[in-house]
Structure formats: C-alpha cells, structure tokens
C-alpha positions as CSV (number, residue, x, y, z in Angstrom):
1,X,-11.1,1.6,-22.5
2,X,-9.4,5.0,-22.9
3,X,-11.3,8.1,-23.7
4,X,-10.2,9.7,-26.9
5,X,-11.1,13.1,-25.6
6,X,-9.3,12.6,-22.3
7,X,-6.7,15.2,-23.0
8,X,-9.3,18.0,-23.0
9,X,-10.8,17.0,-19.6
10,X,-11.4,19.8,-17.0
11,X,-9.4,19.9,-13.8
12,X,-12.2,20.8,-11.5
13,X,-13.9,17.9,-9.7
14,X,-17.3,19.7,-10.1
15,X,-16.7,20.2,-13.9
16,X,-15.6,16.5,-14.3
17,X,-18.9,15.5,-12.4
18,X,-20.9,17.6,-14.8
19,X,-19.1,16.1,-17.8
20,X,-19.5,12.5,-16.5
21,X,-23.3,12.9,-16.3
22,X,-23.5,14.6,-19.6
23,X,-21.5,11.7,-21.3
24,X,-22.1,8.6,-19.2
25,X,-25.2,8.7,-17.2
26,X,-27.1,5.8,-18.7
27,X,-28.3,2.5,-17.5
28,X,-25.7,-0.4,-17.7
29,X,-24.7,-3.7,-16.2
30,X,-21.7,-4.1,-13.9
31,X,-18.6,-4.6,-16.0
32,X,-19.6,-2.0,-18.6
33,X,-16.5,-0.8,-20.4
34,X,-15.3,2.4,-18.6
35,X,-13.1,5.2,-19.9
36,X,-9.8,5.5,-18.0
37,X,-10.6,9.0,-16.7
38,X,-13.9,7.9,-15.3
39,X,-12.1,5.0,-13.5
40,X,-9.5,7.3,-12.1
41,X,-12.0,10.0,-11.2
42,X,-14.4,7.6,-9.4
43,X,-11.8,6.0,-7.3
44,X,-10.2,9.3,-6.6
45,X,-13.6,10.2,-5.2
46,X,-13.7,7.0,-3.1
47,X,-10.4,8.0,-1.6
48,X,-11.7,11.6,-0.9
49,X,-14.8,10.0,0.8
50,X,-12.8,7.8,3.0
51,X,-10.5,10.6,3.9
52,X,-13.5,12.7,5.2
53,X,-14.7,9.7,7.1
54,X,-11.4,8.9,8.8
55,X,-10.8,12.6,9.8
56,X,-14.4,12.8,11.2
57,X,-14.1,9.5,13.0
58,X,-10.8,10.2,14.6
59,X,-11.9,13.6,15.9
60,X,-15.1,12.0,17.1
61,X,-13.2,9.5,19.2
62,X,-11.3,12.3,21.0
63,X,-14.5,14.3,21.2
64,X,-16.3,11.7,23.2
65,X,-13.5,11.5,25.7
66,X,-14.2,15.1,26.5
67,X,-17.9,15.9,26.0
68,X,-21.2,14.0,26.1
69,X,-22.7,13.1,22.7
70,X,-23.8,15.9,20.4
71,X,-25.5,14.6,17.1
72,X,-24.5,17.8,15.3
73,X,-21.0,17.9,16.5
74,X,-18.3,18.9,13.8
75,X,-16.7,15.4,13.7
76,X,-20.1,13.9,12.8
77,X,-20.7,16.5,10.1
78,X,-17.2,15.8,8.6
79,X,-18.0,12.1,8.6
80,X,-21.4,12.7,7.0
81,X,-19.7,14.5,4.1
82,X,-17.8,11.3,3.5
83,X,-20.9,9.2,3.8
84,X,-22.8,11.4,1.3
85,X,-20.1,11.0,-1.3
86,X,-20.2,7.2,-0.7
87,X,-23.9,7.0,-1.3
88,X,-23.6,9.0,-4.6
89,X,-20.8,6.9,-5.7
90,X,-22.7,3.5,-5.0
91,X,-25.8,4.9,-6.8
92,X,-23.5,5.7,-9.9
93,X,-21.9,2.4,-9.9
94,X,-25.3,0.6,-9.5
95,X,-27.0,2.6,-12.2
96,X,-24.3,2.7,-14.9
97,X,-22.3,-0.4,-14.2
98,X,-19.1,1.6,-14.8
99,X,-15.9,1.1,-12.9
100,X,-16.9,-2.1,-11.2
101,X,-17.8,-5.7,-11.7
102,X,-20.7,-7.7,-10.2
103,X,-18.8,-8.9,-7.2
104,X,-17.3,-5.5,-6.2
105,X,-20.6,-3.8,-6.7
106,X,-22.4,-6.2,-4.4
107,X,-19.9,-5.6,-1.7
108,X,-20.1,-1.9,-2.0
109,X,-23.9,-2.1,-1.9
110,X,-24.0,-4.5,1.1
111,X,-21.5,-2.4,3.1
112,X,-23.5,0.8,2.5
113,X,-26.7,-1.0,3.6
114,X,-25.0,-2.2,6.7
115,X,-23.7,1.3,7.5
116,X,-27.0,3.0,6.9
117,X,-28.8,0.5,9.1
118,X,-26.2,0.9,11.9
119,X,-26.2,4.7,11.9
120,X,-29.8,5.2,13.1
121,X,-29.6,2.2,15.4
122,X,-26.5,3.9,17.0
123,X,-28.5,7.1,17.4
124,X,-31.4,5.2,19.0
125,X,-28.9,3.5,21.3
126,X,-27.4,6.9,22.5
127,X,-31.0,8.3,22.9
128,X,-31.8,5.3,25.2
129,X,-28.5,5.0,27.0
130,X,-27.3,8.6,26.8
131,X,-23.8,7.6,26.1
132,X,-22.2,4.4,24.6
133,X,-19.2,3.8,26.9
134,X,-17.2,1.8,24.5
135,X,-16.1,1.8,20.9
136,X,-16.6,-2.0,21.0
137,X,-20.5,-1.8,21.1
138,X,-22.7,-3.8,18.7
139,X,-24.0,-0.6,16.9
140,X,-20.4,0.6,16.5
141,X,-19.3,-2.8,15.4
142,X,-21.9,-2.8,12.6
143,X,-20.6,0.6,11.5
144,X,-17.0,-0.8,11.3
145,X,-18.3,-3.9,9.5
146,X,-20.3,-1.9,6.9
147,X,-17.4,0.3,6.2
148,X,-15.0,-2.7,6.0
149,X,-17.3,-4.5,3.5
150,X,-17.5,-1.3,1.5
151,X,-13.8,-1.0,1.4
152,X,-13.5,-4.6,0.3
153,X,-15.7,-3.8,-2.5
154,X,-13.7,-0.7,-3.6
155,X,-10.4,-2.8,-3.4
156,X,-12.0,-5.6,-5.5
157,X,-13.3,-3.0,-8.0
158,X,-10.0,-1.2,-8.3
159,X,-8.2,-4.5,-8.9
160,X,-10.7,-5.3,-11.6
161,X,-10.8,-2.1,-13.6
162,X,-7.3,-0.5,-13.1
163,X,-4.5,-1.2,-15.5
164,X,-1.2,-2.5,-14.0
165,X,1.3,0.2,-13.1
166,X,2.5,2.6,-10.5
167,X,-1.0,4.3,-10.1
168,X,-2.7,0.9,-9.5
169,X,-0.2,0.2,-6.7
170,X,-0.4,3.6,-5.1
171,X,-4.2,3.6,-5.0
172,X,-4.4,0.0,-3.8
173,X,-1.9,0.8,-1.0
174,X,-4.0,3.8,0.0
175,X,-7.2,1.8,0.1
176,X,-5.5,-0.9,2.4
177,X,-4.4,2.0,4.7
178,X,-8.1,3.0,5.0
179,X,-9.0,-0.7,5.6
180,X,-6.4,-0.9,8.3
181,X,-7.6,2.4,10.0
182,X,-11.2,1.2,10.0
183,X,-10.4,-2.2,11.5
184,X,-7.9,-0.9,14.1
185,X,-10.2,2.0,15.1
186,X,-11.9,0.4,18.1
187,X,-8.5,-0.1,19.7
188,X,-8.5,3.7,20.2
189,X,-10.7,3.1,23.2
190,X,-7.7,1.9,25.2
191,X,-5.4,4.4,23.6
192,X,-7.4,7.3,24.5
193,X,-8.8,5.7,27.7
194,X,-5.4,5.2,29.4
195,X,-4.6,8.9,29.0
196,X,-8.1,9.9,30.1
197,X,-7.5,8.0,33.3
198,X,-4.0,9.5,33.9
199,X,-5.5,13.0,33.3
200,X,-8.0,12.3,36.1
201,X,-5.3,11.1,38.4
202,X,-3.3,14.2,37.7
203,X,-6.4,16.3,38.8
204,X,-6.7,17.7,35.3
205,X,-9.3,15.4,33.7
206,X,-9.9,15.8,29.9
207,X,-13.6,14.9,30.4
208,X,-16.1,17.5,31.3
209,X,-17.8,17.1,34.8
210,X,-21.2,16.1,33.2
211,X,-19.5,13.3,31.3
212,X,-17.7,11.9,34.4
213,X,-20.9,12.3,36.4
214,X,-22.9,10.4,33.8
215,X,-20.2,7.6,33.7
216,X,-20.4,7.3,37.5
217,X,-24.1,7.2,37.7
218,X,-24.1,4.5,35.0
219,X,-22.7,2.1,37.7
220,X,-24.3,3.8,40.7
221,X,-21.2,5.4,42.1
222,X,-19.9,8.9,42.8
223,X,-17.1,10.1,40.5
224,X,-14.0,8.1,41.7
225,X,-11.2,6.1,40.0
226,X,-13.5,3.1,39.5
227,X,-16.0,5.2,37.6
228,X,-13.4,6.7,35.4
229,X,-12.0,3.3,34.6
230,X,-15.6,2.2,33.8
231,X,-15.8,5.0,31.3
232,X,-12.3,5.1,29.9
233,X,-11.0,1.6,30.1
234,X,-14.0,-0.9,30.1
235,X,-12.2,-3.4,27.8
236,X,-10.1,-6.3,29.1
237,X,-6.3,-5.9,28.7
238,X,-6.0,-9.0,26.4
239,X,-8.1,-7.4,23.6
240,X,-5.6,-4.6,22.7
241,X,-2.6,-6.7,21.7
242,X,-4.8,-9.5,20.2
243,X,-6.4,-7.1,17.9
244,X,-3.6,-4.6,17.4
245,X,-1.0,-7.2,16.5
246,X,-2.8,-10.4,15.4
247,X,-5.6,-9.0,13.4
248,X,-3.6,-6.1,12.0
249,X,-0.8,-8.6,10.8
250,X,-3.4,-10.5,8.8
251,X,-4.6,-7.3,7.2
252,X,-1.1,-6.2,6.4
253,X,-0.4,-9.6,4.9
254,X,-3.5,-9.4,2.7
255,X,-2.3,-5.9,1.5
256,X,1.2,-7.2,0.8
257,X,-0.2,-10.1,-1.2
258,X,-2.7,-7.9,-3.1
259,X,-0.4,-5.1,-4.1
260,X,2.4,-7.6,-4.8
261,X,5.3,-5.1,-4.1
262,X,8.0,-5.3,-1.6
263,X,7.5,-3.3,1.7
264,X,3.8,-2.8,1.0
265,X,2.9,-3.9,4.6
266,X,5.4,-1.5,6.2
267,X,4.2,1.3,3.9
268,X,0.5,0.8,4.9
269,X,1.5,0.6,8.6
270,X,3.7,3.7,8.3
271,X,1.0,5.7,6.5
272,X,-1.5,4.9,9.4
273,X,0.9,5.6,12.2
274,X,2.1,8.9,10.5
275,X,-1.6,10.0,10.3
276,X,-2.1,9.3,14.0
277,X,1.3,11.1,14.8
278,X,0.2,14.1,12.8
279,X,-3.2,14.1,14.4
280,X,-1.7,14.1,18.0
281,X,-0.4,17.7,18.0
282,X,-3.5,19.0,16.2
283,X,-5.7,17.5,19.0
284,X,-3.4,19.0,21.6
285,X,-3.5,22.3,20.0
286,X,-7.3,22.2,19.9
287,X,-7.5,21.3,23.6
288,X,-8.9,17.9,22.9
289,X,-7.9,14.6,24.5
290,X,-4.9,12.8,22.9
291,X,-4.1,9.2,22.7
292,X,-1.1,7.0,22.7
293,X,0.2,6.4,19.1
294,X,0.6,2.7,18.0
295,X,4.2,3.0,16.8
296,X,4.7,-0.7,17.3
297,X,2.4,-1.3,14.3
298,X,5.3,-0.2,12.0
299,X,7.3,-3.2,13.2
300,X,4.3,-5.5,12.7
301,X,4.2,-4.4,9.1
302,X,8.0,-4.8,8.8
303,X,7.6,-8.4,10.2
304,X,5.0,-9.2,7.5
305,X,7.2,-7.9,4.7
306,X,10.2,-9.9,6.0
307,X,8.0,-12.9,6.1
308,X,7.1,-12.6,2.4
309,X,10.9,-12.9,1.6
310,X,10.8,-16.4,3.0
311,X,10.7,-19.1,0.1
312,X,8.9,-21.7,2.2
313,X,6.6,-21.9,5.2
314,X,5.8,-18.3,4.9
315,X,2.9,-18.6,7.2
316,X,5.1,-20.1,10.1
317,X,7.9,-17.6,9.6
318,X,5.3,-14.8,9.4
319,X,3.6,-15.9,12.6
320,X,6.9,-16.1,14.5
321,X,8.1,-12.8,13.2
322,X,4.7,-11.0,13.9
323,X,4.5,-12.3,17.4
324,X,8.1,-11.8,18.4
325,X,8.6,-8.4,16.8
326,X,5.1,-7.1,17.4
327,X,4.9,-8.0,21.1
328,X,8.6,-6.9,21.6
329,X,7.9,-3.5,19.9
330,X,4.7,-2.9,22.0
331,X,6.6,-3.8,25.3
332,X,9.5,-1.4,24.4
333,X,6.9,1.3,23.5
334,X,5.2,0.8,26.9
335,X,8.6,1.3,28.7
336,X,9.1,4.7,27.1
337,X,7.2,6.5,29.9
338,X,9.2,5.0,32.9
339,X,12.4,5.3,31.0
340,X,12.0,8.9,29.8
341,X,9.5,10.4,32.2
342,X,9.9,8.4,35.4
343,X,6.7,8.6,37.6
344,X,4.8,11.0,35.5
345,X,1.1,10.4,35.4
346,X,1.0,9.5,31.7
347,X,1.6,6.5,29.6
348,X,3.3,5.7,26.2
349,X,1.0,2.6,25.5
350,X,-2.2,1.1,26.9
351,X,-2.1,-1.8,29.3
352,X,-1.7,-5.1,27.5
353,X,-1.8,-8.7,28.5
354,X,1.3,-10.2,27.0
355,X,0.1,-13.8,27.8
356,X,-1.9,-13.5,24.5
357,X,1.3,-13.9,22.4
358,X,0.8,-17.7,21.9
359,X,-2.7,-17.1,20.8
360,X,-1.6,-14.7,18.2
361,X,1.2,-17.0,17.1
362,X,-1.1,-19.9,16.5
363,X,-4.0,-17.8,15.1
364,X,-1.9,-16.0,12.6
365,X,-0.1,-19.1,11.5
366,X,-3.4,-21.1,11.1
367,X,-5.3,-18.3,9.2
368,X,-2.3,-17.4,7.0
369,X,-1.8,-21.1,6.1
370,X,-5.5,-21.5,5.4
371,X,-5.5,-18.4,3.1
372,X,-2.5,-19.5,1.3
373,X,-3.8,-22.9,0.7
374,X,-7.1,-21.6,-0.6
375,X,-5.3,-19.2,-2.9
376,X,-3.3,-22.2,-4.4
377,X,-6.4,-24.2,-4.8
378,X,-8.2,-21.4,-6.7
379,X,-5.0,-20.9,-8.9
380,X,-5.0,-24.7,-9.8
381,X,-8.8,-24.6,-10.5
382,X,-8.5,-22.0,-13.2
C-alpha cells in the first residue's frame, strides 16, 4: 500500500533508516501490508548488500592467488559490510513482517543461517590447513549455497511485494545477475588458475614465494610445475564447461521465465560479463592477479533467449542452442590466444573438456522439461 507522506521522504539512506524505525518498527507477521517506499528502500538495500559482497568476493579470489590468507584482508572487510547489511535486513523482515511473505522470509533466514555457520567453519578450516587450495571446498560450497538460498528468498519476496512495471523488472534482473555471479563464482578457480600457471611458466609468478612454497609442501614437493598446478588448477577440466554452460543456462532460463521480458537472459549474462571485464583492468592496475573473462557466457544467454521464442519443445530447442552455441563460443574464445598472440605464455580461456557437451545437452533438456512440466501442473492446480 502506498504511503501518503511518500512525497516528503528524505533522500539520505541514513535519514530513511531513522524514519523507518520511527514509523514502522513494530512486531508483525510476514505479509504485513507495506508502504511502497519501504519496499523500494529495503530491496535497494538488498542490492547494496549484494554489491558489497560481490566486490569483496571478486577481490578475494584474486587476493588468494597472490598471498596467503589474511583474515583482516580488505576484500574480507568489504564482504563483511555486505554481510552486516544482510543480517540487519533479515532481522527487520523477521520482526516487522514487512516487504516479504512467509516463504520468502524462510528462505532469507535459512540462507543467512547457512552462511553464518559456514563462515566460522571456513576460518577453522584455514586455521587447520593453512590454505584452502580450491574454491570448490565444502566450506566454500556452504557459503555459496547460503548466499544462493538467501538470494532465492529476496527474489521471491520482490516478486511477492513489488507492483508490476519497469522497476519490478529492473530490480528482478539485477537480483538474477547476483544469483548468476554467486553460482558461477567457483569457476573462477580455473579462470584465475590458468593465468597463475602461465605467469609461473613465464618466470614472473603472480603468487608470492611463501604461497608457492606452502602449495608445494602440501603435496611434499619442491616448487615446480606440478606443485603450481596443484595450487592453481586442482579441478578436472570437465567441471568448467559443465558448470559454466550447463548450470548457467538453467539459471538464465529461470531468470528469463521469472522476469518475463525478451532478452532477459542476455541482459543478465552481459551484466555479469561486463562486471568481470571492468574488474580486469582494475585488478591489473592494482598489481593483482587477473583471470580470463567468460565472454562465452553472453552467447549462452543469447541461446536461452532465442529458445524462448520457440513455440513448442522449448526445452529441446534450448538444450540444442545452449550446447551448440555455448561450446562453440567457448572454443572460439579459447582460440583467441593462439590466433592473436601466437606462442605467448598466456591464455584466453581455461582448459575445458569438450566431451561434456552431450551431458550438458541431455541434462539441460531434462531439467528444463521437468521444470516446465511442473510449472504447467501448478498452473492447472490453481
């Protein structure tokens, strides 16, 4: 419900926060009618929180390809700002019941609990092992899962309380871009790792000597190529395309379906790739390790959007387009280095196992079909 005094709202976020507590800090159940300005302000703060978390996490990935872990490193502090905002928002939603329904609130709460459990476990893991050599570890996975569940709750809440229109679509698209970033994040292991390996082969390693020494001692070797591979590229080559094309296609399809506007999947993919492309020169300027940028993801988004234009058998068309266009774009990106730079010790894409294409084809088709069938069943049940 609109707030009759909305025209006189202050512009400052701090002033708005004070005003919110003065007017609306009272106990309520999920689904309590919420003034429009409170809805916009709360979800604007969610976007702000996730922006802090994305910036901190991105810098943190690069940081750990250069130095040993530091709990008070700037990337961790930036990420913590986002986490604190998230905690405050979940407390507000829980106590007041504003700007959410029961389902979205439970997802927000569950995601936050997962994240808050994973964070100290990750610290303990690093205290015991000294360094977690992969972004795919169990404690990291719980961090991604918690953030993903949280984002699912925010998406569900925004769908529930926002009025139809351009603002609804824009915010929803931004939330799906954050969801994509969080899910794609562990693939950064290979994107940073391949350039870390090439830097060592050039004789100009990004990683400091103590980090390389620790990685070598972890497998009982001196610092050699095998030790660097163990640190930088410990993940099998089949993981990268399976996750980067197959799983991302399903997320982009969900975004397109939820937002309901043409070219949503392409927009979400472009937003993420643009962020990575902008981050690249900033990291380079700061003398931090850089990564390959997943430009092929734009074509995965384009394939999803084209599939939604198919009147029938969308899941089959989508799977064929995603697999053909996605793997083709990834292969073309991987050829940019030899085509443009010859034998230079660098890469334009991580090593990938292209034999995974049939798995992606079948997996995407099956899951997309199951999701579409379930959606039709729920619609008929109403």
